[in-house]
N, CA, C and O atoms as a GROMACS GRO file, in nm:
protein
  640
    1MET      N    1  -3.399   0.438   2.796
    1MET     CA    2  -3.342   0.405   2.920
    1MET      C    3  -3.299   0.326   2.909
    1MET      O    4  -3.178   0.350   2.909
    2VAL      N    5  -3.325   0.177   2.892
    2VAL     CA    6  -3.258   0.041   2.901
    2VAL      C    7  -3.135   0.056   2.823
    2VAL      O    8  -3.018   0.042   2.858
    3LYS      N    9  -3.200   0.096   2.684
    3LYS     CA   10  -3.079   0.102   2.622
    3LYS      C   11  -2.909   0.185   2.669
    3LYS      O   12  -2.798   0.134   2.667
    4LYS      N   13  -2.946   0.311   2.704
    4LYS     CA   14  -2.833   0.398   2.800
    4LYS      C   15  -2.764   0.323   2.934
    4LYS      O   16  -2.646   0.326   2.967
    5THR      N   17  -2.870   0.260   2.997
    5THR     CA   18  -2.776   0.130   3.101
    5THR      C   19  -2.699   0.074   3.058
    5THR      O   20  -2.578   0.093   3.076
    6LYS      N   21  -2.775  -0.058   2.951
    6LYS     CA   22  -2.718  -0.112   2.846
    6LYS      C   23  -2.533  -0.053   2.859
    6LYS      O   24  -2.432  -0.114   2.897
    7GLN      N   25  -2.550   0.069   2.817
    7GLN     CA   26  -2.405   0.110   2.721
    7GLN      C   27  -2.350   0.160   2.800
    7GLN      O   28  -2.231   0.175   2.776
    8VAL      N   29  -2.393   0.204   2.914
    8VAL     CA   30  -2.294   0.250   3.017
    8VAL      C   31  -2.248   0.158   3.057
    8VAL      O   32  -2.138   0.129   3.009
    9ALA      N   33  -2.306   0.066   3.160
    9ALA     CA   34  -2.222  -0.086   3.184
    9ALA      C   35  -2.180  -0.126   3.061
    9ALA      O   36  -2.084  -0.199   3.087
   10GLN      N   37  -2.192  -0.124   2.943
   10GLN     CA   38  -2.030  -0.243   2.852
   10GLN      C   39  -1.926  -0.097   2.871
   10GLN      O   40  -1.811  -0.111   2.912
   11GLU      N   41  -1.975   0.026   2.841
   11GLU     CA   42  -1.832   0.110   2.863
   11GLU      C   43  -1.751   0.098   2.975
   11GLU      O   44  -1.630   0.077   2.978
   12GLU      N   45  -1.860   0.118   3.107
   12GLU     CA   46  -1.759   0.110   3.243
   12GLU      C   47  -1.680  -0.016   3.259
   12GLU      O   48  -1.576  -0.024   3.325
   13GLU      N   49  -1.759  -0.148   3.169
   13GLU     CA   50  -1.677  -0.310   3.167
   13GLU      C   51  -1.554  -0.308   3.091
   13GLU      O   52  -1.463  -0.387   3.117
   14ALA      N   53  -1.548  -0.238   3.016
   14ALA     CA   54  -1.462  -0.175   2.854
   14ALA      C   55  -1.329  -0.108   2.932
   14ALA      O   56  -1.210  -0.136   2.918
   15GLU      N   57  -1.404   0.004   3.031
   15GLU     CA   58  -1.264   0.053   3.058
   15GLU      C   59  -1.238  -0.071   3.203
   15GLU      O   60  -1.131  -0.012   3.207
   16THR      N   61  -1.236  -0.122   3.258
   16THR     CA   62  -1.197  -0.213   3.391
   16THR      C   63  -1.154  -0.298   3.363
   16THR      O   64  -1.096  -0.373   3.441
   17MET      N   65  -1.176  -0.331   3.155
   17MET     CA   66  -1.057  -0.417   3.110
   17MET      C   67  -0.988  -0.384   3.109
   17MET      O   68  -0.902  -0.443   3.175
   18GLU      N   69  -0.950  -0.263   3.040
   18GLU     CA   70  -0.843  -0.175   3.035
   18GLU      C   71  -0.775  -0.121   3.110
   18GLU      O   72  -0.673  -0.066   3.069
   19VAL      N   73  -0.806  -0.119   3.239
   19VAL     CA   74  -0.752  -0.044   3.348
   19VAL      C   75  -0.651  -0.196   3.388
   19VAL      O   76  -0.532  -0.174   3.409
   20GLU      N   77  -0.700  -0.339   3.396
   20GLU     CA   78  -0.650  -0.434   3.488
   20GLU      C   79  -0.527  -0.497   3.289
   20GLU      O   80  -0.448  -0.592   3.299
   21ALA      N   81  -0.537  -0.455   3.210
   21ALA     CA   82  -0.450  -0.532   3.110
   21ALA      C   83  -0.374  -0.394   3.146
   21ALA      O   84  -0.281  -0.466   3.183
   22SER      N   85  -0.328  -0.269   3.168
   22SER     CA   86  -0.256  -0.220   3.192
   22SER      C   87  -0.133  -0.222   3.296
   22SER      O   88  -0.011  -0.208   3.286
   23LYS      N   89  -0.229  -0.247   3.404
   23LYS     CA   90  -0.147  -0.327   3.552
   23LYS      C   91  -0.051  -0.446   3.508
   23LYS      O   92   0.069  -0.445   3.532
   24GLU      N   93  -0.118  -0.550   3.437
   24GLU     CA   94  -0.085  -0.658   3.434
   24GLU      C   95   0.046  -0.626   3.283
   24GLU      O   96   0.144  -0.700   3.292
   25VAL      N   97   0.048  -0.543   3.177
   25VAL     CA   98   0.201  -0.520   3.114
   25VAL      C   99   0.264  -0.423   3.213
   25VAL      O  100   0.385  -0.446   3.200
   26GLU      N  101   0.255  -0.359   3.274
   26GLU     CA  102   0.291  -0.286   3.371
   26GLU      C  103   0.408  -0.349   3.454
   26GLU      O  104   0.528  -0.321   3.445
   27LYS      N  105   0.337  -0.457   3.552
   27LYS     CA  106   0.413  -0.567   3.568
   27LYS      C  107   0.432  -0.701   3.573
   27LYS      O  108   0.376  -0.792   3.633
   28SER      N  109   0.497  -0.697   3.521
   28SER     CA  110   0.493  -0.869   3.451
   28SER      C  111   0.562  -0.942   3.520
   28SER      O  112   0.663  -0.894   3.571
   29SER      N  113   0.534  -1.049   3.538
   29SER     CA  114   0.648  -1.158   3.620
   29SER      C  115   0.741  -1.198   3.595
   29SER      O  116   0.749  -1.234   3.477
   30TYR      N  117   0.863  -1.216   3.680
   30TYR     CA  118   0.973  -1.231   3.643
   30TYR      C  119   0.996  -1.346   3.506
   30TYR      O  120   1.058  -1.340   3.400
   31GLU      N  121   0.912  -1.447   3.572
   31GLU     CA  122   0.824  -1.564   3.430
   31GLU      C  123   0.849  -1.515   3.318
   31GLU      O  124   0.955  -1.518   3.255
   32GLU      N  125   0.729  -1.458   3.286
   32GLU     CA  126   0.692  -1.386   3.160
   32GLU      C  127   0.799  -1.339   3.095
   32GLU      O  128   0.828  -1.368   2.979
   33LEU      N  129   0.885  -1.233   3.197
   33LEU     CA  130   1.000  -1.213   3.109
   33LEU      C  131   1.124  -1.246   3.059
   33LEU      O  132   1.215  -1.181   3.007
   34LEU      N  133   1.110  -1.343   3.081
   34LEU     CA  134   1.235  -1.478   3.055
   34LEU      C  135   1.225  -1.511   2.898
   34LEU      O  136   1.314  -1.547   2.821
   35HIS      N  137   1.051  -1.481   2.867
   35HIS     CA  138   1.011  -1.558   2.703
   35HIS      C  139   1.070  -1.451   2.702
   35HIS      O  140   1.164  -1.500   2.764
   36HIS      N  141   1.098  -1.360   2.690
   36HIS     CA  142   1.156  -1.234   2.591
   36HIS      C  143   1.337  -1.262   2.587
   36HIS      O  144   1.424  -1.186   2.547
   37VAL      N  145   1.345  -1.347   2.622
   37VAL     CA  146   1.515  -1.310   2.610
   37VAL      C  147   1.624  -1.413   2.529
   37VAL      O  148   1.645  -1.533   2.546
   38SER      N  149   1.674  -1.335   2.452
   38SER     CA  150   1.790  -1.368   2.397
   38SER      C  151   1.836  -1.550   2.403
   38SER      O  152   1.834  -1.608   2.511
   39VAL      N  153   1.864  -1.602   2.310
   39VAL     CA  154   1.924  -1.701   2.346
   39VAL      C  155   2.146  -1.685   2.418
   39VAL      O  156   2.229  -1.757   2.474
   40ILE      N  157   2.136  -1.561   2.368
   40ILE     CA  158   2.285  -1.525   2.424
   40ILE      C  159   2.273  -1.474   2.601
   40ILE      O  160   2.369  -1.430   2.664
   41ALA      N  161   2.177  -1.486   2.640
   41ALA     CA  162   2.190  -1.378   2.796
   41ALA      C  163   2.236  -1.446   2.917
   41ALA      O  164   2.178  -1.421   3.024
   42LYS      N  165   2.338  -1.534   2.913
   42LYS     CA  166   2.357  -1.633   3.005
   42LYS      C  167   2.456  -1.596   3.053
   42LYS      O  168   2.541  -1.589   2.964
   43PRO      N  169   2.516  -1.551   3.201
   43PRO     CA  170   2.449  -1.616   3.309
   43PRO      C  171   2.312  -1.471   3.323
   43PRO      O  172   2.311  -1.348   3.319
   44MET      N  173   2.219  -1.577   3.339
   44MET     CA  174   2.072  -1.486   3.361
   44MET      C  175   2.090  -1.513   3.547
   44MET      O  176   2.119  -1.619   3.602
   45ALA      N  177   2.063  -1.390   3.606
   45ALA     CA  178   2.061  -1.339   3.746
   45ALA      C  179   1.854  -1.432   3.804
   45ALA      O  180   1.737  -1.409   3.775
   46SER      N  181   1.896  -1.488   3.853
   46SER     CA  182   1.805  -1.535   3.920
   46SER      C  183   1.662  -1.406   3.979
   46SER      O  184   1.681  -1.284   3.978
   47LYS      N  185   1.596  -1.440   4.001
   47LYS     CA  186   1.488  -1.318   4.034
   47LYS      C  187   1.514  -1.251   4.203
   47LYS      O  188   1.487  -1.132   4.221
   48LYS      N  189   1.551  -1.308   4.283
   48LYS     CA  190   1.588  -1.309   4.414
   48LYS      C  191   1.759  -1.158   4.373
   48LYS      O  192   1.776  -1.039   4.400
   49LEU      N  193   1.837  -1.261   4.304
   49LEU     CA  194   1.985  -1.134   4.256
   49LEU      C  195   1.902  -1.006   4.153
   49LEU      O  196   1.927  -0.885   4.154
   50THR      N  197   1.829  -1.056   4.093
   50THR     CA  198   1.747  -0.933   4.015
   50THR      C  199   1.716  -0.804   4.088
   50THR      O  200   1.763  -0.692   4.069
   51LYS      N  201   1.603  -0.856   4.199
   51LYS     CA  202   1.599  -0.744   4.280
   51LYS      C  203   1.694  -0.709   4.339
   51LYS      O  204   1.698  -0.588   4.361
   52ARG      N  205   1.776  -0.766   4.376
   52ARG     CA  206   1.896  -0.680   4.487
   52ARG      C  207   1.970  -0.608   4.365
   52ARG      O  208   1.982  -0.486   4.373
   53ILE      N  209   2.014  -0.668   4.263
   53ILE     CA  210   2.050  -0.539   4.116
   53ILE      C  211   1.995  -0.402   4.117
   53ILE      O  212   2.050  -0.292   4.113
   54TYR      N  213   1.847  -0.445   4.123
   54TYR     CA  214   1.797  -0.288   4.120
   54TYR      C  215   1.765  -0.177   4.272
   54TYR      O  216   1.757  -0.058   4.304
   55LYS      N  217   1.758  -0.303   4.322
   55LYS     CA  218   1.800  -0.182   4.450
   55LYS      C  219   1.958  -0.119   4.406
   55LYS      O  220   1.977  -0.003   4.368
   56LEU      N  221   2.062  -0.227   4.420
   56LEU     CA  222   2.182  -0.121   4.428
   56LEU      C  223   2.185  -0.016   4.304
   56LEU      O  224   2.239   0.094   4.299
   57LEU      N  225   2.120  -0.077   4.215
   57LEU     CA  226   2.168   0.100   4.089
   57LEU      C  227   2.047   0.151   4.134
   57LEU      O  228   2.029   0.229   4.040
   58LYS      N  229   1.932   0.169   4.219
   58LYS     CA  230   1.846   0.223   4.225
   58LYS      C  231   1.963   0.348   4.371
   58LYS      O  232   1.936   0.468   4.373
   59LYS      N  233   2.074   0.295   4.469
   59LYS     CA  234   2.122   0.402   4.513
   59LYS      C  235   2.232   0.411   4.451
   59LYS      O  236   2.289   0.514   4.490
   60ALA      N  237   2.292   0.356   4.375
   60ALA     CA  238   2.378   0.428   4.259
   60ALA      C  239   2.358   0.538   4.201
   60ALA      O  240   2.440   0.629   4.190
   61SER      N  241   2.235   0.537   4.154
   61SER     CA  242   2.182   0.656   4.079
   61SER      C  243   2.185   0.726   4.130
   61SER      O  244   2.137   0.811   4.056
   62LYS      N  245   2.211   0.778   4.230
   62LYS     CA  246   2.170   0.832   4.324
   62LYS      C  247   2.313   0.895   4.341
   62LYS      O  248   2.291   1.009   4.382
   63GLN      N  249   2.449   0.878   4.330
   63GLN     CA  250   2.557   0.906   4.315
   63GLN      C  251   2.614   0.949   4.242
   63GLN      O  252   2.626   0.875   4.144
   64LYS      N  253   2.680   1.073   4.230
   64LYS     CA  254   2.659   1.140   4.049
   64LYS      C  255   2.852   1.104   3.976
   64LYS      O  256   2.959   1.148   4.019
   65GLY      N  257   2.826   1.006   3.853
   65GLY     CA  258   2.986   0.896   3.833
   65GLY      C  259   2.998   0.836   3.818
   65GLY      O  260   3.085   0.801   3.738
   66PHE      N  261   2.914   0.748   3.893
   66PHE     CA  262   2.945   0.616   3.972
   66PHE      C  263   2.857   0.479   3.891
   66PHE      O  264   2.852   0.360   3.922
   67VAL      N  265   2.794   0.553   3.780
   67VAL     CA  266   2.743   0.473   3.714
   67VAL      C  267   2.706   0.507   3.583
   67VAL      O  268   2.634   0.600   3.548
   68ARG      N  269   2.769   0.410   3.502
   68ARG     CA  270   2.726   0.430   3.329
   68ARG      C  271   2.670   0.401   3.240
   68ARG      O  272   2.714   0.304   3.179
   69ASN      N  273   2.590   0.445   3.206
   69ASN     CA  274   2.466   0.417   3.150
   69ASN      C  275   2.506   0.394   3.005
   69ASN      O  276   2.596   0.460   2.955
   70GLY      N  277   2.421   0.273   2.917
   70GLY     CA  278   2.434   0.263   2.747
   70GLY      C  279   2.502   0.250   2.713
   70GLY      O  280   2.598   0.291   2.777
   71LEU      N  281   2.534   0.176   2.575
   71LEU     CA  282   2.610   0.098   2.506
   71LEU      C  283   2.733   0.131   2.479
   71LEU      O  284   2.827   0.053   2.462
   72LYS      N  285   2.736   0.255   2.474
   72LYS     CA  286   2.842   0.286   2.331
   72LYS      C  287   2.918   0.430   2.526
   72LYS      O  288   2.994   0.522   2.496
   73ASP      N  289   2.893   0.419   2.620
   73ASP     CA  290   2.896   0.475   2.732
   73ASP      C  291   3.013   0.355   2.833
   73ASP      O  292   3.125   0.338   2.880
   74VAL      N  293   2.859   0.293   2.810
   74VAL     CA  294   2.968   0.198   2.911
   74VAL      C  295   3.072   0.066   2.816
   74VAL      O  296   3.099  -0.038   2.875
   75GLN      N  297   3.112   0.085   2.698
   75GLN     CA  298   3.172   0.050   2.624
   75GLN      C  299   3.310   0.140   2.662
   75GLN      O  300   3.380   0.117   2.760
   76ARG      N  301   3.328   0.215   2.595
   76ARG     CA  302   3.422   0.339   2.622
   76ARG      C  303   3.487   0.330   2.757
   76ARG      O  304   3.609   0.334   2.768
   77ARG      N  305   3.417   0.320   2.849
   77ARG     CA  306   3.484   0.346   2.982
   77ARG      C  307   3.526   0.203   2.997
   77ARG      O  308   3.639   0.198   3.046
   78ILE      N  309   3.475   0.090   2.973
   78ILE     CA  310   3.516   0.000   2.993
   78ILE      C  311   3.685  -0.068   2.915
   78ILE      O  312   3.761  -0.154   2.960
   79ARG      N  313   3.692   0.007   2.798
   79ARG     CA  314   3.817   0.034   2.716
   79ARG      C  315   3.891   0.085   2.774
   79ARG      O  316   4.008   0.047   2.777
   80LEU      N  317   3.852   0.173   2.829
   80LEU     CA  318   3.951   0.309   2.920
   80LEU      C  319   4.046   0.274   3.085
   80LEU      O  320   4.147   0.310   3.145
   81GLY      N  321   3.913   0.168   3.099
   81GLY     CA  322   3.981   0.061   3.215
   81GLY      C  323   3.922   0.133   3.315
   81GLY      O  324   4.005   0.186   3.389
   82GLU      N  325   3.837   0.148   3.337
   82GLU     CA  326   3.722   0.152   3.436
   82GLU      C  327   3.673   0.043   3.521
   82GLU      O  328   3.607  -0.032   3.448
   83ARG      N  329   3.674  -0.003   3.647
   83ARG     CA  330   3.586  -0.110   3.697
   83ARG      C  331   3.453  -0.100   3.762
   83ARG      O  332   3.394   0.001   3.801
   84GLY      N  333   3.407  -0.257   3.769
   84GLY     CA  334   3.296  -0.241   3.878
   84GLY      C  335   3.193  -0.382   3.848
   84GLY      O  336   3.245  -0.493   3.857
   85LEU      N  337   3.093  -0.373   3.823
   85LEU     CA  338   3.020  -0.472   3.768
   85LEU      C  339   2.915  -0.458   3.646
   85LEU      O  340   2.845  -0.357   3.653
   86VAL      N  341   2.894  -0.534   3.548
   86VAL     CA  342   2.815  -0.452   3.419
   86VAL      C  343   2.661  -0.530   3.388
   86VAL      O  344   2.674  -0.647   3.352
   87ILE      N  345   2.583  -0.503   3.393
   87ILE     CA  346   2.508  -0.540   3.414
   87ILE      C  347   2.373  -0.528   3.283
   87ILE      O  348   2.277  -0.451   3.291
   88PHE      N  349   2.398  -0.624   3.168
   88PHE     CA  350   2.322  -0.664   3.120
   88PHE      C  351   2.115  -0.651   3.043
   88PHE      O  352   2.042  -0.749   3.059
   89ALA      N  353   2.095  -0.603   3.017
   89ALA     CA  354   1.910  -0.622   2.976
   89ALA      C  355   1.937  -0.783   2.895
   89ALA      O  356   2.048  -0.782   2.841
   90GLY      N  357   1.870  -0.900   2.878
   90GLY     CA  358   1.834  -1.002   2.787
   90GLY      C  359   1.754  -0.939   2.706
   90GLY      O  360   1.800  -0.950   2.592
   91ASP      N  361   1.693  -0.900   2.705
   91ASP     CA  362   1.553  -0.913   2.603
   91ASP      C  363   1.610  -0.768   2.487
   91ASP      O  364   1.526  -0.693   2.438
   92VAL      N  365   1.743  -0.754   2.462
   92VAL     CA  366   1.750  -0.654   2.338
   92VAL      C  367   1.819  -0.710   2.221
   92VAL      O  368   1.927  -0.766   2.206
   93THR      N  369   1.712  -0.672   2.134
   93THR     CA  370   1.690  -0.696   1.970
   93THR      C  371   1.778  -0.585   1.885
   93THR      O  372   1.793  -0.482   1.949
   94PRO      N  373   1.834  -0.585   1.762
   94PRO     CA  374   1.890  -0.724   1.734
   94PRO      C  375   2.016  -0.761   1.866
   94PRO      O  376   2.090  -0.679   1.921
   95VAL      N  377   2.010  -0.852   1.881
   95VAL     CA  378   2.148  -0.890   2.024
   95VAL      C  379   2.290  -0.879   1.948
   95VAL      O  380   2.395  -0.908   2.004
   96ASP      N  381   2.280  -0.830   1.798
   96ASP     CA  382   2.396  -0.803   1.786
   96ASP      C  383   2.499  -0.690   1.820
   96ASP      O  384   2.621  -0.687   1.834
   97ILE      N  385   2.404  -0.606   1.826
   97ILE     CA  386   2.439  -0.463   1.889
   97ILE      C  387   2.581  -0.535   2.012
   97ILE      O  388   2.700  -0.515   1.989
   98MET      N  389   2.550  -0.586   2.089
   98MET     CA  390   2.608  -0.637   2.217
   98MET      C  391   2.652  -0.730   2.233
   98MET      O  392   2.711  -0.728   2.341
   99ALA      N  393   2.663  -0.842   2.174
   99ALA     CA  394   2.718  -0.946   2.156
   99ALA      C  395   2.874  -0.951   2.234
   99ALA      O  396   2.923  -1.005   2.333
  100HIS      N  397   2.913  -0.868   2.135
  100HIS     CA  398   3.075  -0.864   2.199
  100HIS      C  399   3.101  -0.839   2.379
  100HIS      O  400   3.188  -0.894   2.447
  101MET      N  401   3.026  -0.768   2.412
  101MET     CA  402   3.062  -0.705   2.536
  101MET      C  403   3.066  -0.845   2.606
  101MET      O  404   3.178  -0.872   2.650
  102PRO      N  405   2.975  -0.936   2.625
  102PRO     CA  406   3.056  -1.007   2.754
  102PRO      C  407   3.220  -1.040   2.722
  102PRO      O  408   3.308  -1.019   2.804
  103ALA      N  409   3.241  -1.088   2.600
  103ALA     CA  410   3.403  -1.116   2.572
  103ALA      C  411   3.492  -0.981   2.642
  103ALA      O  412   3.574  -0.988   2.733
  104VAL      N  413   3.467  -0.913   2.602
  104VAL     CA  414   3.531  -0.781   2.650
  104VAL      C  415   3.578  -0.788   2.801
  104VAL      O  416   3.690  -0.792   2.852
  105CYS      N  417   3.426  -0.788   2.865
  105CYS     CA  418   3.392  -0.820   3.024
  105CYS      C  419   3.495  -0.902   3.084
  105CYS      O  420   3.592  -0.860   3.147
  106GLU      N  421   3.455  -1.072   3.049
  106GLU     CA  422   3.568  -1.198   3.058
  106GLU      C  423   3.705  -1.173   3.017
  106GLU      O  424   3.786  -1.229   3.090
  107GLU      N  425   3.766  -1.094   2.904
  107GLU     CA  426   3.874  -1.072   2.910
  107GLU      C  427   3.945  -0.968   3.024
  107GLU      O  428   4.050  -1.000   3.081
  108LYS      N  429   3.883  -0.853   3.046
  108LYS     CA  430   3.890  -0.743   3.153
  108LYS      C  431   3.848  -0.842   3.304
  108LYS      O  432   3.926  -0.785   3.381
  109GLN      N  433   3.820  -0.884   3.338
  109GLN     CA  434   3.746  -0.982   3.487
  109GLN      C  435   3.705  -0.887   3.472
  109GLN      O  436   3.798  -0.809   3.456
  110ILE      N  437   3.566  -0.814   3.464
  110ILE     CA  438   3.510  -0.705   3.493
  110ILE      C  439   3.371  -0.868   3.530
  110ILE      O  440   3.351  -0.955   3.444
  111PRO      N  441   3.333  -0.868   3.605
  111PRO     CA  442   3.198  -0.930   3.622
  111PRO      C  443   3.067  -0.940   3.578
  111PRO      O  444   3.026  -0.824   3.578
  112TYR      N  445   2.984  -1.008   3.543
  112TYR     CA  446   2.864  -0.907   3.443
  112TYR      C  447   2.719  -1.017   3.496
  112TYR      O  448   2.722  -1.068   3.608
  113CYS      N  449   2.633  -1.034   3.428
  113CYS     CA  450   2.539  -1.079   3.441
  113CYS      C  451   2.419  -1.010   3.376
  113CYS      O  452   2.404  -0.888   3.374
  114TYR      N  453   2.330  -1.100   3.320
  114TYR     CA  454   2.189  -1.038   3.188
  114TYR      C  455   2.066  -1.017   3.349
  114TYR      O  456   2.054  -1.080   3.454
  115THR      N  457   1.997  -0.900   3.291
  115THR     CA  458   1.866  -0.900   3.360
  115THR      C  459   1.748  -0.948   3.271
  115THR      O  460   1.770  -0.947   3.150
  116PRO      N  461   1.644  -0.985   3.308
  116PRO     CA  462   1.562  -1.022   3.178
  116PRO      C  463   1.445  -0.912   3.088
  116PRO      O  464   1.382  -0.947   2.987
  117SER      N  465   1.436  -0.754   3.163
  117SER     CA  466   1.426  -0.672   3.104
  117SER      C  467   1.492  -0.533   3.104
  117SER      O  468   1.528  -0.464   3.199
  118ARG      N  469   1.496  -0.513   2.986
  118ARG     CA  470   1.566  -0.353   2.968
  118ARG      C  471   1.502  -0.239   3.017
  118ARG      O  472   1.557  -0.134   3.048
  119LEU      N  473   1.341  -0.273   3.024
  119LEU     CA  474   1.235  -0.142   3.064
  119LEU      C  475   1.313  -0.123   3.227
  119LEU      O  476   1.391  -0.034   3.260
  120GLU      N  477   1.262  -0.239   3.311
  120GLU     CA  478   1.340  -0.232   3.437
  120GLU      C  479   1.439  -0.209   3.515
  120GLU      O  480   1.440  -0.187   3.636
  121LEU      N  481   1.587  -0.221   3.378
  121LEU     CA  482   1.660  -0.196   3.383
  121LEU      C  483   1.702  -0.034   3.438
  121LEU      O  484   1.753   0.017   3.538
  122GLY      N  485   1.631   0.018   3.275
  122GLY     CA  486   1.593   0.197   3.289
  122GLY      C  487   1.555   0.227   3.402
  122GLY      O  488   1.629   0.299   3.468
  123HIS      N  489   1.438   0.187   3.454
  123HIS     CA  490   1.361   0.248   3.568
  123HIS      C  491   1.468   0.207   3.676
  123HIS      O  492   1.497   0.300   3.752
  124SER      N  493   1.496   0.156   3.685
  124SER     CA  494   1.611   0.080   3.829
  124SER      C  495   1.695   0.248   3.801
  124SER      O  496   1.717   0.311   3.904
  125LEU      N  497   1.728   0.297   3.700
  125LEU     CA  498   1.826   0.414   3.700
  125LEU      C  499   1.770   0.575   3.768
  125LEU      O  500   1.827   0.675   3.810
  126GLY      N  501   1.606   0.527   3.747
  126GLY     CA  502   1.544   0.681   3.741
  126GLY      C  503   1.507   0.741   3.634
  126GLY      O  504   1.474   0.859   3.620
  127LEU      N  505   1.515   0.609   3.517
  127LEU     CA  506   1.528   0.681   3.341
  127LEU      C  507   1.374   0.637   3.307
  127LEU      O  508   1.302   0.557   3.367
  128LYS      N  509   1.346   0.722   3.178
  128LYS     CA  510   1.164   0.684   3.157
  128LYS      C  511   1.215   0.615   3.033
  128LYS      O  512   1.134   0.549   2.969
  129ARG      N  513   1.346   0.623   2.991
  129ARG     CA  514   1.393   0.458   2.898
  129ARG      C  515   1.405   0.363   2.939
  129ARG      O  516   1.392   0.344   3.060
  130THR      N  517   1.437   0.262   2.847
  130THR     CA  518   1.502   0.143   2.852
  130THR      C  519   1.650   0.208   2.840
  130THR      O  520   1.685   0.320   2.801
  131SER      N  521   1.736   0.079   2.895
  131SER     CA  522   1.919   0.041   2.930
  131SER      C  523   1.952  -0.063   2.866
  131SER      O  524   1.886  -0.160   2.903
  132LEU      N  525   2.020  -0.085   2.793
  132LEU     CA  526   2.089  -0.211   2.745
  132LEU      C  527   2.176  -0.242   2.821
  132LEU      O  528   2.211  -0.359   2.836
  133MET      N  529   2.227  -0.142   2.883
  133MET     CA  530   2.391  -0.196   2.979
  133MET      C  531   2.458  -0.104   3.076
  133MET      O  532   2.498   0.011   3.058
  134VAL      N  533   2.462  -0.193   3.199
  134VAL     CA  534   2.486  -0.048   3.308
  134VAL      C  535   2.585  -0.055   3.344
  134VAL      O  536   2.592  -0.176   3.324
  135LEU      N  537   2.700  -0.026   3.393
  135LEU     CA  538   2.801  -0.013   3.458
  135LEU      C  539   2.807   0.055   3.595
  135LEU      O  540   2.745   0.158   3.621
  136VAL      N  541   2.872   0.003   3.666
  136VAL     CA  542   2.837   0.030   3.795
  136VAL      C  543   2.960   0.045   3.863
  136VAL      O  544   3.035  -0.045   3.825
  137ARG      N  545   3.020   0.126   3.953
  137ARG     CA  546   3.198   0.130   3.983
  137ARG      C  547   3.132   0.153   4.135
  137ARG      O  548   3.022   0.196   4.172
  138GLU      N  549   3.260   0.100   4.212
  138GLU     CA  550   3.240   0.104   4.336
  138GLU      C  551   3.217   0.272   4.389
  138GLU      O  552   3.247   0.376   4.329
  139SER      N  553   3.148   0.252   4.527
  139SER     CA  554   3.105   0.385   4.595
  139SER      C  555   3.132   0.349   4.737
  139SER      O  556   3.134   0.229   4.764
  140PRO      N  557   3.155   0.444   4.838
  140PRO     CA  558   3.172   0.421   4.974
  140PRO      C  559   3.019   0.411   4.965
  140PRO      O  560   2.996   0.301   5.015
  141GLU      N  561   2.947   0.444   4.943
  141GLU     CA  562   2.784   0.460   5.008
  141GLU      C  563   2.733   0.345   5.030
  141GLU      O  564   2.682   0.314   5.138
  142TYR      N  565   2.745   0.255   4.909
  142TYR     CA  566   2.641   0.131   4.838
  142TYR      C  567   2.765   0.018   4.850
  142TYR      O  568   2.754  -0.076   4.771
  143GLN      N  569   2.898   0.017   4.952
  143GLN     CA  570   3.034  -0.082   4.997
  143GLN      C  571   2.960  -0.171   5.000
  143GLN      O  572   2.972  -0.222   4.888
  144THR      N  573   2.880  -0.233   5.060
  144THR     CA  574   2.892  -0.384   5.150
  144THR      C  575   2.759  -0.432   4.982
  144THR      O  576   2.782  -0.524   4.903
  145ALA      N  577   2.679  -0.370   4.977
  145ALA     CA  578   2.577  -0.431   4.839
  145ALA      C  579   2.659  -0.460   4.736
  145ALA      O  580   2.654  -0.555   4.658
  146PHE      N  581   2.734  -0.371   4.742
  146PHE     CA  582   2.844  -0.349   4.579
  146PHE      C  583   2.905  -0.505   4.641
  146PHE      O  584   2.841  -0.599   4.592
  147ASN      N  585   2.994  -0.540   4.719
  147ASN     CA  586   3.110  -0.645   4.764
  147ASN      C  587   3.004  -0.771   4.735
  147ASN      O  588   3.032  -0.851   4.646
  148GLU      N  589   2.871  -0.789   4.820
  148GLU     CA  590   2.784  -0.882   4.820
  148GLU      C  591   2.784  -0.917   4.695
  148GLU      O  592   2.854  -1.011   4.656
  149LEU      N  593   2.667  -0.813   4.578
  149LEU     CA  594   2.664  -0.847   4.475
  149LEU      C  595   2.803  -0.876   4.374
  149LEU      O  596   2.766  -0.928   4.268
  150ALA      N  597   2.907  -0.862   4.377
  150ALA     CA  598   2.999  -0.885   4.300
  150ALA      C  599   3.078  -1.021   4.319
  150ALA      O  600   3.166  -1.067   4.246
  151GLU      N  601   3.001  -1.097   4.485
  151GLU     CA  602   3.092  -1.232   4.503
  151GLU      C  603   2.940  -1.299   4.435
  151GLU      O  604   2.944  -1.417   4.400
  152GLU      N  605   2.867  -1.255   4.425
  152GLU     CA  606   2.772  -1.335   4.335
  152GLU      C  607   2.756  -1.340   4.236
  152GLU      O  608   2.699  -1.433   4.179
  153LEU      N  609   2.811  -1.224   4.176
  153LEU     CA  610   2.816  -1.274   4.016
  153LEU      C  611   2.902  -1.328   3.953
  153LEU      O  612   2.889  -1.365   3.836
  154LYS      N  613   3.017  -1.341   4.031
  154LYS     CA  614   3.135  -1.414   4.025
  154LYS      C  615   3.132  -1.536   4.008
  154LYS      O  616   3.182  -1.604   3.918
  155ALA      N  617   3.030  -1.589   4.159
  155ALA     CA  618   3.024  -1.709   4.164
  155ALA      C  619   2.904  -1.716   4.027
  155ALA      O  620   2.942  -1.762   3.919
  156LEU      N  621   2.851  -1.697   4.034
  156LEU     CA  622   2.747  -1.751   3.839
  156LEU      C  623   2.846  -1.806   3.759
  156LEU      O  624   2.959  -1.778   3.719
  157PRO      N  625   2.724  -1.938   3.746
  157PRO     CA  626   2.845  -2.027   3.628
  157PRO      C  627   2.868  -1.951   3.490
  157PRO      O  628   2.795  -1.865   3.441
  158SER      N  629   2.964  -1.993   3.448
  158SER     CA  630   3.040  -1.960   3.357
  158SER      C  631   2.921  -1.948   3.201
  158SER      O  632   2.811  -1.943   3.257
  159PRO      N  633   2.901  -1.943   3.092
  159PRO     CA  634   2.827  -1.961   2.972
  159PRO      C  635   2.905  -2.067   2.945
  159PRO      O  636   2.858  -2.181   2.947
  160PHE      N  637   3.064  -2.036   2.910
  160PHE     CA  638   3.143  -2.103   2.830
  160PHE      C  639   3.180  -2.277   2.853
  160PHE      O  640   3.255  -2.335   2.774
   0.00000   0.00000   0.00000
């Protein structure tokens, strides 16, 4: 009888530790996410700016055709002349697959920045998958938030 209670207590303790660990994994802090960011991820959005970017993406994802998601789609749309804000994930590996995109954005004079987590970037779009980069086009539904973010992204220091 005593052995069973000890065993049950150990199992309950193990379960609570697993639940706590899973909560920590789900909600990583901004500072912890910065440890996984690549070297070229500059300019990095601040914690406050990152939250505002995610809010804009949530609003924009509800509008059909105003959000372009993924490397191939964003790259194609930029080369075709679409304008907007480009948000990159900073924790992409290998970084070679998207290292050319900031230069393309600067050449086309499109404001861009990095956020620390590709997982959060995907979740803010309502996806279950991660996302490397997002192009957000202007829309009347979220015009003020878009303009404010565009001004802040233009004010970020250039990496060069």
